C-alpha positions, 0 to 999 in steps of 0.5 A: 773763646779763641776769637774772644781771646784774640780780640782782647789781645789785639785791642790791648796791642792797639789793634781792632776791638770787638765787633762794633755792633755789640757796642750799641749795648751800654752794658757791653761797653762797660764790661769792655772798658772795665774787663778786670773789674768783674773778676776782682769783685768776684774774688773780693765777694768770695773772700768776704762770703768766707769771712761771713760764713766763718763768723756764723760757725761754718767751717770755712774762711775767707782764704779758703773761699778765695782759693777754692772758689776763685783761683782753683775753679778758674784754673780748672775751668780754663784748662777744661776749655783749652783741652777741647781744641786738643783732645776733641781733635784726637778722641771721639766720633765724627758725626759730620764730615769736616775739613778738620779732625774735630770730634764729639766726645761725651766725657769732655762734653760732661766736663765742659758743660757741652763744649765736647760736641766739637764736631757738631760745632765745627759743622754748624757753628751758628747754633746756640747749642753744641749738643744737636740732639736731646741725648747730647747733654749741653748744660750751657745751652740748658742755662741759656734756654732757661734765661731765654724763658725768663726773658733775660736773653733772646734770639737763640739760634737753633739747629736747622733740620737740614743740618740734622738731615746732613748727618743722616745722609752722611751715615747712610752712604 
């Protein structure tokens, strides 16, 4: 996320944009050019969903759907994501030796759909999943895995056996 944020800010300040390889896909070019369109469409869609539900007798309004479904959920999601770079460097366990204080934290992983397996990510950032073992809940990876089975995405990078073996070597010393 930090790299994405930095790329967006640099591009808007006249600096380099995202990796040129990604621009061979027209849908990514569209999203890059109209990056504000998707959130605006989501907000408008949620508002009118609330209006529709209210007309059908549900106890909600367009304003409620907009506030809770867009503004509050976006703020909570952003804050949960931002806490990863601070709290997972303070609390949790270190599976792998790293040059920083990154740690794995189950509670933050549950709150952020897998981002809490921060030490794993710092040790091997090339893996699609941040929970390297079956018992490390990583909801983001599960969603990506389902999309890969549906043929919507492909080339998910797994966790190599040598990475898992490094954990066993470190814990046995």
